[in-house]
C-alpha positions in Angstrom: 81.0 -65.9 -3.0 78.3 -64.6 -0.7 74.9 -66.5 -0.5 72.8 -63.7 -2.3 75.6 -64.0 -5.1 75.5 -67.5 -5.4 71.4 -67.1 -5.7 71.8 -64.9 -8.3 74.1 -67.1 -10.1 71.8 -69.7 -10.1 69.2 -67.7 -11.5 71.3 -66.6 -14.1 71.8 -70.1 -15.0 68.3 -71.0 -15.2 67.2 -67.7 -17.5 69.5 -68.5 -19.8 68.5 -72.1 -19.5 65.2 -71.1 -20.2 66.4 -69.2 -23.3 68.3 -71.8 -24.6 64.7 -74.0 -24.8 62.8 -71.3 -26.2 62.1 -70.2 -29.6 59.6 -67.2 -29.1 59.6 -64.4 -27.0 57.5 -61.3 -26.3 59.6 -58.6 -24.5 58.1 -55.7 -22.3 59.0 -53.1 -19.4 57.2 -50.6 -17.3 55.2 -47.7 -18.4 56.4 -44.5 -18.8 60.0 -46.1 -20.0 63.4 -44.6 -18.8 66.7 -45.2 -20.0 66.9 -48.6 -18.1 63.9 -50.2 -19.6 64.2 -49.3 -23.2 68.5 -49.9 -23.2 67.5 -53.1 -21.4 64.6 -53.6 -23.5 66.3 -53.4 -27.1 69.4 -55.0 -25.7 67.4 -57.8 -24.7 65.7 -57.9 -28.1 69.2 -57.8 -30.1 70.8 -60.4 -28.0 67.6 -63.0 -28.6 67.7 -62.4 -32.4 72.0 -63.1 -31.7 70.9 -66.4 -30.8 68.6 -67.3 -33.6 65.0 -66.6 -31.7 62.0 -65.0 -32.7 61.7 -62.2 -30.5 58.9 -59.2 -30.6 59.1 -55.9 -28.6 56.4 -54.9 -27.0 55.0 -51.2 -25.7 51.7 -50.2 -25.0 50.6 -47.5 -27.7 50.1 -44.6 -25.0 54.3 -44.7 -24.2 54.8 -42.9 -28.2 56.1 -40.5 -29.1 59.0 -41.0 -25.6 61.0 -39.0 -24.2 63.0 -36.7 -26.8 66.4 -38.4 -25.2 65.7 -42.4 -26.2 63.9 -41.2 -29.8 67.2 -42.0 -31.4 67.2 -45.5 -30.0 66.2 -47.8 -32.8 62.6 -49.1 -31.7 60.7 -48.5 -34.7 59.3 -52.1 -34.5 57.8 -52.2 -31.1 54.5 -53.5 -30.8 51.4 -52.2 -29.9 49.2 -55.2 -29.2 49.8 -59.0 -29.1 50.7 -60.9 -31.7 48.7 -63.8 -33.0 50.8 -66.4 -31.1 51.0 -64.8 -27.9 50.0 -68.5 -26.4 53.3 -69.7 -27.8 55.7 -66.9 -26.4 57.9 -66.6 -23.0 57.4 -62.9 -22.0 60.1 -61.2 -20.8 59.8 -58.5 -18.0 63.0 -56.0 -18.1 63.2 -53.9 -15.2 59.8 -54.1 -13.8 59.1 -54.2 -10.0 55.9 -55.7 -10.7 53.7 -56.8 -13.1 51.1 -53.7 -12.5 54.0 -51.4 -13.8 52.7 -52.6 -17.4 49.0 -51.8 -16.9 48.4 -54.3 -19.8 45.6 -57.4 -19.3 46.7 -59.9 -21.3 50.5 -59.4 -20.2 49.0 -60.9 -16.7 46.4 -62.6 -17.3 47.7 -64.9 -20.4 49.0 -67.9 -18.9 52.5 -67.6 -20.2 55.2 -68.8 -18.7 57.4 -65.4 -17.6 60.8 -64.3 -16.9 61.5 -61.4 -14.7 64.6 -59.5 -14.9 65.1 -57.0 -12.7 67.3 -55.3 -10.1 64.3 -53.3 -7.9 64.7 -54.1 -4.4 61.1 -54.1 -4.3 60.5 -56.6 -7.0 57.5 -58.7 -6.1 58.9 -61.8 -8.1 56.1 -62.1 -9.8 57.8 -64.3 -12.6 57.7 -68.2 -13.9 61.5 -67.6 -12.7 62.6 -64.6 -11.5 66.4 -63.1 -12.1 66.0 -60.1 -9.2 69.6 -58.7 -8.7 69.2 -56.0 -6.1 73.2 -55.1 -5.8 73.1 -54.2 -9.9 73.2 -50.4 -10.7 71.0 -51.3 -13.6 68.7 -54.6 -15.3 71.4 -53.3 -18.1 73.8 -54.4 -16.2 72.4 -58.0 -15.6 71.5 -58.6 -19.6 75.0 -57.6 -20.0 76.0 -60.8 -17.9 73.5 -62.8 -19.1 74.9 -61.9 -23.0 78.0 -63.2 -21.8 76.6 -66.1 -20.3 74.4 -67.1 -23.7 77.9 -66.6 -25.5 76.4 -63.7 -27.9 78.8 -61.4 -29.0 78.8 -57.4 -27.9 77.5 -56.3 -31.2 77.9 -52.0 -31.5 73.9 -52.2 -31.6 73.5 -54.2 -28.1 76.5 -52.5 -26.5 74.8 -49.2 -27.8 71.5 -50.2 -25.9 73.4 -51.3 -22.8 75.2 -48.3 -22.0 72.1 -46.0 -22.5 71.0 -48.2 -19.6 73.9 -48.3 -17.4 74.7 -44.1 -18.1 70.9 -43.5 -17.2 70.4 -45.8 -14.1 74.0 -44.4 -12.4 73.6 -41.0 -12.8 76.4 -40.7 -15.1 78.1 -42.9 -13.3 77.4 -40.6 -10.2 74.7 -42.3 -8.3 75.8 -44.4 -4.9 74.8 -47.7 -7.0 78.1 -46.7 -9.3 80.7 -49.3 -8.5 83.4 -51.2 -9.7 81.2 -53.7 -11.8 79.4 -50.6 -13.3 82.5 -49.3 -14.7 84.1 -53.2 -16.0 81.1 -53.2 -17.9 81.5 -49.6 -19.7 84.9 -50.5 -20.3 83.6 -53.5 -22.3 81.2 -51.4 -24.1 83.7 -48.9 -25.0 85.9 -51.8 -26.5 82.5 -52.9 -28.5 82.6 -49.4 -30.0 80.2 -47.5 -28.1 80.9 -43.5 -29.1 80.6 -41.9 -25.6 80.5 -38.2 -26.5 77.7 -39.4 -29.0 75.8 -41.0 -26.7 75.9 -38.4 -23.7 75.3 -35.8 -26.5 71.8 -37.8 -27.9 71.1 -38.0 -24.0 71.7 -34.7 -22.5 72.4 -32.1 -25.2 69.5 -32.4 -27.7 67.2 -30.3 -25.5 64.3 -29.0 -27.3 63.9 -24.6 -26.3 60.5 -25.7 -25.4 61.7 -28.1 -22.6 64.0 -25.1 -21.1 60.8 -22.9 -20.8 59.2 -25.5 -18.9 62.2 -26.5 -17.0 62.5 -22.3 -16.2 58.4 -22.7 -14.9 59.1 -25.7 -12.7 62.4 -24.3 -10.9 60.6 -21.0 -10.3 58.0 -22.9 -8.9 60.0 -25.3 -6.5 58.9 -24.7 -3.0 60.9 -26.0 0.3 59.1 -27.5 3.3 59.9 -28.7 7.1 63.7 -26.7 7.0 63.8 -27.8 3.4 63.9 -31.5 3.5 61.2 -31.7 1.2 61.5 -29.8 -2.2 58.3 -30.1 -4.7 57.4 -28.1 -8.0 54.4 -28.7 -9.7 54.0 -28.5 -13.5 50.4 -27.6 -14.6 48.0 -28.0 -17.7 48.7 -23.9 -17.6 52.3 -24.9 -17.7 52.5 -27.0 -20.6 50.1 -24.6 -22.8 52.1 -21.7 -22.0 55.4 -23.1 -22.9 54.7 -25.1 -26.0 55.8 -28.5 -24.3 54.4 -32.0 -23.6 54.6 -34.5 -20.3 57.6 -36.1 -22.3 59.8 -33.1 -21.7 59.8 -33.3 -18.1 62.6 -35.9 -18.3 65.0 -34.9 -15.9 63.6 -31.8 -14.2 63.9 -33.5 -10.9 67.8 -33.2 -11.3 67.7 -29.5 -11.0 65.8 -30.0 -7.4 68.0 -33.1 -5.6 70.4 -30.4 -6.1 69.3 -27.6 -3.6 71.6 -27.8 -0.2 70.0 -29.5 2.4 67.0 -31.1 0.4 66.6 -35.2 2.0 63.4 -35.5 -0.8 62.8 -33.7 -4.1 59.5 -34.2 -5.6 58.1 -33.1 -8.8 54.5 -33.8 -9.5 52.9 -32.9 -13.1 49.9 -33.1 -14.5 49.4 -35.8 -17.3 47.4 -34.0 -19.7 44.4 -36.1 -22.3 45.2 -39.4 -20.4 42.6 -41.9 -19.0 44.0 -42.7 -15.4 45.3 -40.7 -12.3 45.3 -37.6 -12.8 49.3 -36.4 -11.9 52.4 -38.2 -11.8 54.7 -38.0 -8.9 58.4 -38.2 -9.4 60.5 -38.9 -6.4 64.4 -38.9 -5.8 66.4 -39.1 -2.2 69.3 -37.2 -1.9 71.2 -38.4 1.3 69.8 -41.8 1.1 67.7 -41.4 4.2 64.6 -41.9 3.1 63.6 -44.6 1.1 61.2 -42.9 -1.7 60.1 -46.4 -3.1 58.1 -47.1 0.4 56.8 -43.3 0.0 55.5 -44.5 -3.6 54.3 -47.7 -3.0 51.4 -46.5 -0.7 49.6 -45.0 -3.6 50.6 -48.0 -6.1 54.2 -47.1 -7.2 57.4 -48.3 -6.7 61.0 -47.8 -7.4 64.3 -47.4 -6.1 65.5 -46.6 -2.3 66.7 -43.4 -4.1 64.1 -43.0 -7.5 60.7 -43.1 -7.2 57.0 -42.7 -8.5 53.1 -42.7 -8.4 50.5 -41.7 -10.2 47.1 -40.1 -8.2 44.3 -38.2 -8.2 45.1 -36.2 -5.3 44.8 -32.7 -5.7 48.3 -30.7 -5.6 48.1 -29.7 -2.4 47.3 -32.7 -0.5 50.4 -34.8 -2.3 52.6 -32.2 -0.7 50.9 -32.5 2.6 51.3 -36.8 2.0 54.6 -36.0 1.3 55.7 -33.8 4.0 54.2 -36.3 6.5 55.8 -39.2 5.0 59.5 -38.0 4.6 58.9 -36.2 8.3 58.4 -39.5 9.9 61.2 -41.3 7.7 63.6 -38.6 9.4 
């Protein structure tokens, strides 16, 4: 076992011990949660329930409705306000590279013990106890290993949640973070009863017509820069109005850009209608690994993975494009 693997194992032991020793928990994840965030959140809640623990999940009200891909997940019991006994709960952050990615003051300033469970390489280790395994394909993979360490059997509900996290963060097992460990986990989840075809259809084949119309406009608006190294498209408020789509239907659009031959970085810039804070959101993907897009995102207070990251900004679209062009050129 390598030194890094030994450290992760030690941190797994520490987190497992913290879970065994506490009775009440509050679980949360990052804003604009994706499949891994939601899958690891839901699975951890069910694992704690299986251990007889009192667990509540928190997501800010602004995160709802969720993207249509994830609405089949049983998240109706999520809290939007802190529970009255927050001071007595251990706070568990899942899939959250830094605490600012869930910008809720009571979670950052409450003085609670914090368990930080994540796989992002740029995690700031903000927890009281940090379990950050950058070799894991997903946070769901870490939660899967915790379940085994804690002696929790994989119910169908836990397995389904973990499979959503695994399949989305590995890009349907096509991204470079997919390895034998990921497939061994997938095999265990299938043995627990996961219906792969059902989950695939729910995640990828339940698109409303409005999403297809929005996707068509986004594809039509693609621009290539610097000999095709950077591909960008802009989804404006006018696009939402013309198609009848909402912002939550932008999920997956960036995957069309990253398939363009010769592109190193794909970017989708989208307006955030009717929402306080940054005027627009920028999603980034690195297609060939030469550019660490999380470094670009961090310059505007965002973060993520080397190959998938994002940030919010008030910059006009044209200025965002110039910023991205300069950063990609410098990286290449």
